[in-house]
N, C-alpha and C positions, 0 to 999 in steps of 0.2 A: 363166835357165832355171828354170821352176817345178818344185816337187817333185811327184812323182806322187801322185795322190789316195790310193793305198794307204799310202804313208809317213805321210801326215797322219792317216789313219784309225788306223793302228797306234799312232802317238804318242798320240792322244786316248784310245784304248782302254787303253793302259798307264797313262796318267796317271789316268784315271777309276778303273781297277781299284785302283791304289794308294791314291788319295784316299778312295774309298768304303769300302774295307776298313778303313782307319784310323778313319773315322768310325763305321762299324757296330761295330767292336771297342770303341770308347769309349762307345757308347750304353748307357744304363741304363734302368730302368723309368720314370723321370721324362721322358726325352726320346725314348721310342720312338715310332715312327710319323712320318708326315709327311716321310719322307726325300725322296720325289719332289718335293714342294713346296719343301723346303729347297734341294735341288740345283738345280732349275729356276730358282727365284728368285735364287739366288746366281750363276748363270751368265748368265741372260737379260739382266738389267739391264746388267752390264758389256759384254756382247756387243753390245747395241744401242748403248750409248754409244761403244764403240770404232769400230763401223762408221759411225756418224754422224760421228764426228770425222774418220775417214779419207776420208769423202766430202764433207767441208766442210759438213756439215749438209744435204746434198741428200737429202731423204727418199725421192724416187723411186728414186734410185740405191741408197740404203741398203736399201730394201725389196727391190729386185731382187737385191742381193748376199745378203741374208738369205733370199730365197726366200719372202717373204710379201707379202701385199697391202699397198699403201700405207696404206689405212685401218686395217689391223691394226697397222702400225707406229705410226701416230698414236695408237692406243689404248694401246699399250705405252708410248709417250713420256709420255702423260698419267698412266697407271697408276703408272709409276715416277718421275714428276715429273722427267723428264730435260729439262734446258735445251737448247733447240735454236733457233738463230737463223734458219736458212733453212727455209722452209715448203714448198719445192718438192719 
């Protein structure tokens, strides 16, 4: 039985809230800014890698799960230098 979407959303919101508060609290003048870029880069690459692994490298299926175009997925694979055996 799958978890309802709301439970997943609530978990993610709580996790992000805690993580981002800790990071922002530790920021100083040297590393201010670029929080969005840091968070998105830190999340996006492992997300793409995990979904590709779970789909056996099937890029069409991974793109569908991620809710992005297959060409966008291929761009991210190249951008993050992700090794992917299956090109479909």
